[in-house]
Each structure stands twice: as C-alpha cells, then as structure tokens.
C-alpha positions in Angstrom: 13.8 -12.8 9.2 14.5 -15.8 11.4 12.3 -18.9 11.7 11.1 -21.6 9.5 7.6 -20.5 8.6 5.8 -23.2 10.5 3.2 -22.9 13.3 5.8 -23.8 16.0 8.7 -21.9 14.3 7.2 -19.0 12.4 9.2 -16.4 10.4 9.9 -13.5 12.8 9.7 -10.0 11.3 11.9 -7.6 13.2 12.2 -4.6 10.9 10.1 -2.4 8.6 12.4 -3.6 5.7 11.5 -7.2 6.4 7.8 -6.3 6.4 8.2 -4.5 3.1 9.9 -7.6 1.7 6.8 -9.6 2.7 4.7 -7.1 0.8 7.0 -7.3 -2.2 6.8 -11.1 -2.3 3.0 -11.1 -2.0 2.7 -8.5 -4.7 4.8 -10.7 -7.0 2.5 -13.6 -6.6 3.6 -15.5 -3.4 0.4 -16.2 -1.4 2.1 -17.9 1.6 -0.7 -20.4 2.0 -0.1 -22.3 5.3 3.0 -20.2 6.1 3.3 -18.5 9.5 4.7 -15.1 10.4 5.0 -13.3 13.7 5.9 -9.8 14.5 8.9 -9.7 16.8 9.2 -5.9 17.5 7.2 -2.7 17.3 7.7 -1.1 13.9 7.7 2.6 12.8 6.8 3.1 9.2 8.0 6.7 9.3 4.8 8.5 8.4 4.9 10.9 5.5 8.7 10.3 5.1 8.1 6.9 3.5 5.5 5.5 1.1 4.1 2.1 2.2 3.1 -0.5 -0.4 0.2 -2.6 0.8 0.6 -6.3 1.4 -1.5 -7.6 -1.5 -2.8 -5.7 -4.5 -5.4 -7.9 -6.0 -8.2 -10.2 -4.7 -7.8 -12.6 -7.7 -4.0 -12.9 -7.9 -1.9 -11.0 -5.4 -3.2 -11.6 -1.9 -1.9 -12.8 1.4 -3.2 -16.3 2.3 -0.9 -17.2 5.3 -1.0 -16.5 9.0 0.3 -13.2 10.4 0.4 -13.0 14.2 1.1 -9.4 15.4 2.2 -10.8 18.8 0.5 -7.8 20.4 3.2 -5.5 18.9 2.4 -2.1 17.3 3.0 -0.8 13.8 2.9 3.0 13.9 3.0 6.1 11.7 1.3 4.8 8.6 0.4 7.5 6.0 1.3 7.2 2.3 0.0 3.8 1.2 -1.0 2.0 -2.0 -4.4 0.4 -1.8 -4.7 2.7 1.3 -4.2 0.1 4.0 -1.4 -1.8 5.7 -2.7 -5.0 4.1 -4.3 -4.7 0.7 -5.9 -8.1 0.3 -6.3 -11.1 2.6 -7.4 -14.4 1.0 -9.9 -17.0 2.2 -7.2 -18.9 4.1 -5.4 -15.8 5.4 -5.5 -14.8 9.1 -4.3 -11.7 10.8 -4.3 -11.7 14.6 -3.1 -9.7 17.6 -1.9 -6.7 15.7 -2.0 -3.1 16.9 -1.7 -0.1 14.6 -1.4 3.5 15.8 -0.9 7.0 14.4 -2.4 6.2 11.1 -2.9 9.4 9.1 -4.4 8.9 5.6 -6.1 11.3 3.3 -7.3 9.6 0.1 -9.5 10.5 -2.9 -11.1 7.0 -2.8 -10.8 4.3 -0.1 -8.7 3.9 3.1 -8.6 1.9 6.3 -6.1 1.5 9.0 -5.3 -2.2 8.6 -6.9 -4.0 5.7 -8.4 -3.0 2.4 -10.2 -6.2 1.4 -10.7 -9.2 3.6 -11.9 -12.7 2.7 -10.2 -14.4 5.6 -10.0 -13.7 9.4 -9.0 -10.6 11.3 -8.9 -11.3 15.0 -8.0 -9.3 18.1 -6.6 -6.3 16.1 -6.7 -2.7 17.2 -6.3 0.8 15.8 -5.7 3.9 18.0 -4.9 7.6 17.8 -5.6 7.7 14.0 -7.3 9.9 11.4 -8.6 8.6 8.1 -10.3 10.9 5.6 -11.6 10.0 2.1 -14.1 10.9 -0.6 -15.5 7.4 -0.9 -15.0 4.6 1.8 -13.2 5.1 5.2 -12.9 2.7 8.1 -10.7 2.0 11.1 -10.0 -1.7 10.5 -11.2 -2.8 7.0 -12.9 -1.4 3.9 -14.6 -4.5 2.4 -15.2 -7.5 4.6 -16.3 -10.8 3.1 -14.7 -12.9 5.8 -14.6 -12.6 9.6 -13.7 -9.7 11.8 -13.8 -10.6 15.5 -12.5 -9.2 18.8 -11.2 -5.9 17.2 -11.2 -2.5 18.8 -10.9 1.1 17.6 -10.1 3.9 20.0 -9.5 7.6 19.6 -10.1 7.5 15.9 -11.4 10.2 13.5 -13.0 8.5 10.5 -14.6 10.8 7.8 -15.8 10.2 4.3 -18.3 11.7 1.8 -19.9 8.3 1.1 -19.3 5.5 3.6 -17.6 5.9 7.0 -17.3 3.5 9.9 -15.2 3.0 13.0 -14.4 -0.6 12.1 -15.8 -1.9 8.8 -17.0 0.3 5.9 -18.9 -2.4 3.9 -19.7 -5.9 5.3 -20.9 -9.0 3.6 -19.3 -11.3 6.1 -19.2 -11.6 9.9 -18.4 -8.9 12.5 -18.4 -10.2 16.1 -17.5 -9.0 19.6 -15.8 -5.8 18.3 -15.8 -2.3 20.0 -15.3 1.3 19.1 -14.4 3.0 22.4 -13.9 6.6 21.5 -13.6 9.0 18.5 -15.8 10.4 15.8 -17.3 9.0 12.6 -18.7 11.4 10.1 -20.1 11.5 6.6 -21.0 14.4 4.4 -22.3 13.8 0.9 -22.9 17.2 -0.8 -24.8 15.7 -3.7 -28.5 15.1 -4.0 -28.6 11.6 -5.3 -26.9 9.5 -2.6 -26.9 9.9 1.2 -23.8 9.1 3.3 -23.9 5.7 5.1 -22.2 6.1 8.5 -21.9 3.8 11.5 -19.9 3.3 14.6 -19.2 -0.3 13.9 -20.2 -0.7 10.2 -21.2 1.7 7.4 -23.3 -0.7 5.4 -23.9 -4.4 5.8 -25.2 -6.2 2.7 -26.4 -9.6 4.0 -23.6 -9.9 6.5 -24.0 -10.4 10.3 -23.0 -8.2 13.2 -23.2 -9.4 16.8 -21.9 -8.6 20.3 -20.4 -5.2 19.3 -20.6 -1.8 20.9 -19.9 1.8 19.8 -19.0 4.8 22.0 -17.8 7.0 19.3 -19.7 10.1 18.2 -21.5 9.4 14.9 
C-alpha cells in the first residue's frame, strides 16, 4: 500500500491482498499503535470462495490498536472467517470509522458479527447491510462483545439469528452504544433448552453495566 502511516499521509489499502497482509501482521504481533490506514477502494472478499482471517486473534496479544478509516468504501461478500468477523480484536487505542460492509453471510457454531468480534476501542459511523448471520451462541450485525464505544453505526436489511444472544448491532455490551440505528431486518433467538432463555434485542442483546442512548430500532424482533 502507499502512504506513510501518519494522520496526514495514511497507508492506503487498495486490494483484498493488502487487507489480508494487515491481518497477517496484526496476527503476528504488530499492533499498529498510532498508525493510520485508509481504504482507497471497494473490496470484494469473494464470499465462500475464500476464507478470511480476522484482523486480530487475541485481546491480550494480537489486536489492532491503530486507526482504520473505511473512507465510506464498502467491503463485501464476507463468509468464511476466523473469529467470525472482519476484525477480530480492536484494542483500547484502536479506532474503526466510516466503513461499510455488505453481503455478509456467516453460519457459525459459536459467535459471529459482521464487522468486529471484540472491541475495546471505538467503532464509529460504520454500517452493515444486506447480510445474514446465524449462530448457536452470539450473533450481531456490528460487534459481538463491546467494552469500548460504538457510535453512529447503522444496520439495514439484516437477518440476525442465534440460539442464545442475538442483536441487530451489539450482542453483549459493557461499554457505550450511542446514536445507532437498525433500520430494517429481523432479529431472532430460539433457545430449545429449559435452563436459559434467549436474549434478543434490536440494538443490543444484553447490556451488563454499559450505556445505550440515542438509538432506534425498526427491525422485527
């Protein structure tokens, strides 16, 4: 990619291969603290034809701690993924902004989200559309576990389904969700057991001490 990795001259990612290289570097221990990236083109991850390795695989060691500006571009056709999201782990200093994802189709035996698995940083002005995520545990449009901030994000025409926890935006929240919207779609949960009920919400499945404000849901729950 071109650029110098600074705020005024960020690294520009133009291809899926360059995005995969970012994932490989993060998953090898490079956190990119105070390093800036921007998306310079729409990317197609080729759906079921190609397995995607999430950017970040561990909250304690392998996580993204830099700045990633989606530049209002779209990453589409995400299906086979490790950690079951485009980004696996975003650290406390990490920030993901202005990114659109579409045509996410994930069926998982555990956890899955369209954009982020585990967030301790900031996710801002990101969208997911025309997507279907089905799991047996946690499912969400934007992020599975939020310990940071999710703000200004939107989900539209999404089908989110899980046995345990399902949400249009955030499955489990211990941080902040603000000014987010789910404009259309369905969110369903169906726990066949007798011990635990399903926790299902348009915006959030379960919030454990976190805050939610200024949000709206128009999906069928």
